[in-house]
N, C-alpha and C positions, 0 to 999 in steps of 0.2 A: 501609607495612609492608614489611620487608625480604623480597624474594622468595626462594622456594626454601627448602630445609632443609639447605643446605650447612654441614658442620661439619668442623673439623680439629683436631688436637691438637699441632700444631707451627707455628712461625713460619718462613715462607720467602717470599722475594720472588717466586717462581715460581708461587704458588697463584693461580689465576684469580679475580679479584674477582667477587662475586655481585651487586654493584651499584656505581654511582658516584653520589655525592651532592654537592651544593653546600653550602658553608658557609652557615649561617643557616637551613637547612631542617631541620625535625623529622623524625626517622627512628624508626619503631617497630620494635623488635627482640624476637623471642621468644628468651629466653635459657634454655638448658637447665640442669638441675641437673648435679652432678658426674658423674652416670652417663649423661648424655644423655637424661634423662627416663625412664630405665628404673626409676627409684626411686619415691618417694612411698609410698602405702599398700600397694602390692603387693610392695615390696622385701622380701627375706628375708635372714637371716644367711648362708645359703648363697651368695646373690649377693655379699655382702660378702667372704666367705672366698675366692671365686674371683677377686677383683679383683687386679690389679697396678697399679702406678703408671701404666703405659701405658694402662690402661683409663679412667683418670680424666680429667676436665676437658676435654670437647670444647667448642670455641668456635664461635660463629656468625661467619661472614664468609669472607674479608676484604671490607671495604668500601673502595673507592677514594675518596679525598677530592679533589674537583676542585681543581686549582691548588696542591695541597700539594707543597712542594719541600724537599729536604734542607737543613737549617739553620734551617727554620722550627719553630714550636711549634704543635701541635694542641691546642685546648681542647675537651674533650668534657664538656658539661653535661648532667646527668641531670635531665630535665624532669618526668618522671612515672614511677611504678612501680606495677604491678599484680602481686599475689602469688597463687600457687596456694593451695588450701585445706589442703594437707598438706605436710609436709617430713620429712626424716630426718637423723639424726645417727649417726655410726658410728665405731667404732674399726676402722681398716683395718690389717691386719698390714703392717709396714714403713713406715707413714706416721705422722708426728707426732713431736713433740719427745721423747716417752718411748716410742718404738716398741720399744726394747730391753726395756722392762718390761711393756708391754701387747701381748702377741703373739696373744691370742685375739680373734677378731672379735666385735663387740658392736653391736647395732642398737637405736635408739629412734626410733619414728615419732611425730611430733607433729602435732596439728591447729592450724590457724592461723585466727583469726577475731577481729574487733573490735579489731585493732591489738595482739593478744597471741598468744603461742605457748604452748600447753599442753604443757609438757615433762614426760613421765612421769606425766601425769594429775594432778599436784599442784602444779606450780610454773609460775605464769603469768609469762612473760618478755616484756619489751617487744619489739615487732616493729621491726626496722631493716633493711629489705631493701637489698641491695647486690650487686655482682658480684665474685666472687673473682678472676677472670682478666680482664684488660683491657690492651690494648696495641696495638702496631703491629709490623710486620716490621722486624727490624734490618738494617743493611747487612751484606753478606757473602753467600756462596753456600751456606753449610751450613744444615741444618735445626736448629732449636732448639726444645726442648720448651716448650709453654706452661706447664708446671709450674715451670719455672725463672724466675728474676727477672733482667731485663736493664735497661739504660738506657731502652729503649723500652717497658717494661712486662713483663707476665707474671702469675704468680700472686702479685700484690702483697698480697692479703688486706686491702684497704683498707675496713674496716667503716664508715669515715666517708663513703664514697662513696654517700650516700643521695640521695633526690630533693632537688634544689636545690644539690647540690655540683658542683664542676667539677674535672676532672683535666687537668693539663697534661702533654703527652708530646712528646719531641723527635722530629721527623721525620727519618728517615735515608735513605728511598728515595722515588722519585717516587710521588705518590698516597698515601703513608703506609701503606696497607693495614691498616686498623683492624679488630680482632676483639674479641669479648667473650664470656665464658662463665662457668659456675658460678654459677647463681642462688642467692642466700642470703637466708633470712628473718632471720637474725641470725648474727653472727660475733664472737667475742672477738678483741681485738687480739693478734696474734702467731701466729695459725694453730697454736695450741698442740697440740691433739689431732688436727690434720689435716683435720677437717671442722667446719662450723658446722651450722646447720639448713639443709640442702641442699633447694632447691625450684626450681621454674621461675618465671620472671618475664616480664612484658611491659614492656620499658623504652622510654621515649621519650627520645631523645638528640638534642641539637643540637650541631653542630660549628662551630668558628671557628678561624681561623688568625692567628698573629701572627709578626712577624719577630724577636721576642726569642728569643735562643738559650738553651737550658737543657741541662744535662748529664744530667739524670735526672728522673723524674716529680715533679710538684708537685701539691698538692691545696688547693683553697679550700673550707673547710667550710661547710655549712649549719648554723645553730644546733642543729638536731635531730640532728647527726651524732655527738654524744658517746655512747660505748657505754653508759654507765650514767646513769640519771636523776640530775640534780644535787640533787634534794630528798629522796633516799633515803639510808638508812644502808647502809654497806658495810663489809666487813672487808678489810684489806690485809695481806699478808705481804711480807717482804723477803728476797730471796735474795742471798747474798754469796759470791763466788768470784773466782779470778784472772782469768777472762774472762767476757764477757757471756752466752755460751751456757750455761756451767755455772751462772752466777748465775740465769739464767732457769729452768733445770731444777730448781735448788734451791728457787726460789720456787714452782714448780708442785707439787713434791712436798710442800712445806709446806702449800700450800692443800688438796691432796688429803687430807692428814692432818687438817686442820681440819674439812673437810666430812664426813669419815667419823666423826670423834670427836664433834663437836658437833651434827651434823645428821643422822646416821644414814644417809648415802648409802653405797653401795658404792664401792670405789675406781674402778671403771669408770664409774659414773654421775657421780662427782665430776670425773673427767678430762674427760668429755664436756661437763659443765656449764661447766667452765673454758673449754673451746674455744668455747662458744656466747656467753658474755656476760661475759668478763673484760676487764680493761684492764691492759695491761703498760706500765710506764714505766721508763726508765733513771733511777735515783736518784743514782748517783755514778760518774763516770769521771774520776779525777784523777791527778795526778802522784805521789801518795803510795803508789799501788799498790792493787790490789783493785778489784772492780767490784760494784755493787749495783743490783738492779732491784726495783721494787715491783710486786706483782700484786694487784689488788683485784677482788672479786666481790660483787655485790648478794646479801645473805643474808637469810633469814628469822630470826626471833628464835631464838637457840640454846636447846636443851633445858636446858642447865646455865646458870643465872644466878648470877653471883657475889653473895654476901651484901653488903648495904649497911649503912652505919652511919648511923642517923638524925641524930645530932648528933656529927659527926666533930671530932676535935681539930684545931686549926688552927696551922700553923707558918709562919714566913717566913724567907727568906734573901735577902740582897742581895749579889750578886756583882759589883756595879759600884763599891762604895765603897772596897774594899780587897782585898788578895790573900789574907787569912786564910781565906776560904771558897772559894778557887779552886785548881785544879791543872791541869796540862796534859798528863798522861799517864794511861793506865789502869794501875793498880797495886793488887793486892789487899792490899798491906801498908800502904796509906795509912789513917790513922785517920779515922773518920767525923767530920764537923763537926756532924752532927745525926742523931738517931735518931727514927724515926717508926714507927707501927703501920699495919697494913693498914686502909684506910678513912679514914685521916687526910687532911687537905687541906694542901697546901703552896703558898704564894705565893712565887715565886722571881723575883728580878730578874736577868735573864741579860745578860751583857755582849756587846758585838759582837765580831767576830773579832779586832779589834785590842786588846781589853781596855781600851778607852777611849783608846787612844793617838791615834786619829784623831778630831779635833775638827771642829766645824762650820766653823771658819775655817782648818783645816789647809791649808797650801799644798802644791803639787806637790813643791817642794824638801824640805819637812818629811816628806812621805810617803816619799820616796826614802831618807831616813835611818833609817826604822824598821827594826829587826831582825826580819825575818819568820821567822827560824829557830825562834823559840819556837812551840810547838804551840798549837792552839786552846784558849782558856781555858774550863774547865769549872767549874761551881758544884757543890761537893760535896767528897767523897762523902757520900751520905746512906744510912744503914743502915736497912733495913726489918726490924723485929723479927719473927722467926719465919720469914723467907725461907730456904729450904733448897735446896741443889743438886738439880736435877731438876724443880723447880717452875717456873712461868712467872709473871713479874711483869707485871701489867697496870697501865699508867699511863694515866689518863684526863685529857685536857687540857680543863679546864672553861671557860677563857677566856684571851684573850691581848690585851694592850695594847701599843702601840708608843710609841717616843719621837716627838718632833715632827719629826725629820729622820733621814736615813740616808745612807749613802755606797756607791758602787759604784766599783770600780777594776780596771784592767788592771795586773797586777804582773809584772815580768819573770821568766820561768822558770816561771810558774804558768798553769794552764788547759790545755784540750785543744789549743788552737792557739798555744801559747807560742812556737813557732818562727816564726809568722806575725805576731805582735804583740809585738815586743821592747821597745816604749817604755812608760813609765809614764803612765797616764791616770787622772784622778780626777774623779768627778762627785758632788756633794752634792745631795740631793733633799729637798724639804719633804714632810712627811706630815701629812695632815689630812683629816677627813671620810671616812675609809675609802679614800683614794687616795694614791698616790705621784706627786708632780709631777716626772716624769723629764724632764730637759733643758728644763724650763721650759714645755713645751707638751704633753707626753704624759701623760695621767692613767691610771695603772695601778692596778687594784684591789689593795688590801692583802690579803695572806693570811699573817699572821704565824705563824711556827713556829720551832723551834729546829733549827739545822742539825746539831748533834751531841747525841746522847742515848744512854745505854746503861748497862750495869753492868760491873763489873770481871770480867775473864776468870779462869778457874782457873789458867792458866799463870802461874807466878811471874815477877817482873820488871816492867820498864817497857815499855809498849806505846803506840805512837802512836794 
């Protein structure tokens, strides 16, 4: 057990270590919640209203790691986690992605039992305890808030850091000076509302050192680390904006709208629920401009269920045999190639990004001669009878089959690291039995989907 109750809210090489431990030895640490265990069942909205950012996130430590030297990497493995019986979630003024819109403090206290969190007395959420703040003192003489994120750690908000997971941190000073804080029973990816289900934890941690140099934290996931259960239905929204922060804000606002409209939550409760158990992913960062993120939340059955058709009309389109059913821009003046009704089923054969120009036996020289200035080939447009501006089109993907092979390429001038990879590279992979045989030895599970999907915008003209 880590001795004493020493806590601090900043990183600094001059803080006296509370203990020194050897690599390979288990250390038990009592991790406080974001209020230093002033919270739980007796916390009030008044307590939240009086908080400032400086009051949040006290950390336990620092712990000196024997033989840790600058240039090494510390591996902290979570061996076991014990969780308190209650936790709290709050909207704290000035904290969170939408702090400009949610300025009034709000508090929800939850009970924790049998691997579940009883949120608002009606929503049982999966328990995934982790620590919000974890890291080591950085090099340099200035104090740095544990709220900030640095190469050596901070309020990383790694909801995947559950029992069995390991965090890799670069060592910048002698002994490392490891600290940990903000016990969490659950946290959505992205620290969206500023808090998760804050609680106290008893963590068992084992340290190891390696000479491999890293420039920022790395994480090895335990299989239970994924924020949402893989066998449950969830709803995802997409936010699109010129930069990732605005795209994330857009996605969160859209999810709040969904939760209030379809599930009867208040905007404040929806915001907190997103902060507890959402998963945020970058969907698109490319050279064509614009950024997209997807945000998904595990949802109950909505109150409004769309009408279904018992015997739907069935249609088919093959976009791989010719160009008559394909186009490469969004343009509301294009004539539809097919008209369907709500509830109809459509079987569509979707071409690859090259519109069939890349063959299984395509050589590198042939790939380099392909004109990539043409936009992505789309099958359509398809008119949905009765669809009107202001409505929402729901597209349900019932099944997806793949071809027997696929290709992956590095194309000059394309991709996030186009400046680092200027040469053309082509790899063709066999696909069978639900796996992609990549590079002849790595079997990757198939998850087929369409990379481009949408409807024509109202703005006239041709759009990429």
